C-alpha positions, 0 to 999 in steps of 0.5 A: 620675701626676705625681710632685712633687719635694716636697710642701713648698711654697716660702717664697713660697707658703702652704697655705690654704683658698680659700672660694668660693660653691661650697665650700672648696678647698685651695690653695697661694697663691704671692705675687710678691716684685716688683710683680704682673704677673698672677695664674694659677689652676692646675688639676691632672690626674687623680689629681693635686693642687696639689702637681703645680705646686709646682716652678713656684711660685717661678719664677712668683712671682719673675717677678711672678705670683701663682700659685694651685694648687688641689685640685679637688673630691674631690682630696687635701685638698679634700673631695668627695662619693660622688655621681658626678654632682658631678664632671660637666663643668659642675659642675667648670667652675662650681667653676673659675669660683667659684675664680676669683671668690674670688681677689678680683681684680674686673675683673682677669682671671686666666690659667687653666691646666689640666694633663691632666684639668685642661685639660678642666676649664679649657676647659669653664670658659672656654667657659661664661664666658670673661670672667674670664680673660686667657688659657687654657693647656692643658698636656698636654691634648688635643682630645678623649678619650685614646688607646685604651691609656689608655681600657683603663687607665681602665676597669680602674681604674674597675672596681677602684675600684668593688669594692676599697678605695683601699689595695688599688688603690694596692698593685695600681698600685704593683706594676706601676710600674717600679722607679725610679718605685716608689721616687719619692714614696713615702709622700707619693704614697700619702697623696695617693691615699688622700685622693682620693674614689673617686667623683671618680676614677671619674667623671673617668676616665670623662670622660677616656675619652669627652670630645668634641672641643671645640676649635671652642668654645674658639676661639670664646671669643676667648681667647689660648691656649697649648698646652704639652706635653713632647716625648713623651706617652702620653695625647694624642700630641704630633702631635695636640696640634700639630694642636689648637694649629694649629686654635686659632691657639694659641701652641705650646711643646714642653718638651725632655726632658719627657713628660706632666708637664712641670710636674714633669719639667722645671719650669724651662723650663716656668715660663719658657715660661709666663712668656714667654706671659703677659708677651707679653699 
């Protein structure tokens, strides 16, 4: 999971509720201090939350971008349901489109970004209706299903969530963390985990393990695409991300020193790469 440096938003951002046609979503809404150059909607990954983008908000705002990071349905501070069908591909894509509409930009298009699972949701939204978007950024999010070792982990997690409490699953996961990681985030990460809806984790975990290749459908949207990742990734190998970017004719960025979560591993160069791409459009 991504480990944000803090769960406290910077002064440029406020925690609020985004009211949409598909329900209410918890967001961090960062406003630029200068003339606005654009607006970005940021979708987090599996087990993640809006706080995974917290270190990006200030540099994006300083560059003139309004950045709205969202907790998806059943993630952290956004309510979910026990019905796994509520987290199917099209349902979450429709949520992203409703969130975009609720930003109230009218004909001004939004830069859509998704990290990991969020990238699968973002691309599904863009395939369903590319019109509201100015660009699509896929951060550490690959062309299809995750690698086999991750499928095994997802299967174990899904089975555990079906029979155990969130507290017991959390304790089991932490027991296998490296000592340095076990000390990072502590109570904030535990509180976030406990507020996730188990059905959301089971359903989206299954999606990560079975996602088909949709690269051709993304290319057909005609949207400018940015593929950004760390220089190492144990969920989708970096050469696979390179090949996907080539197939999309996408802008490609590797963040030195980062792994699966460049947004938390190296937020400053990650923000700079996002700003450079959006400014180029």
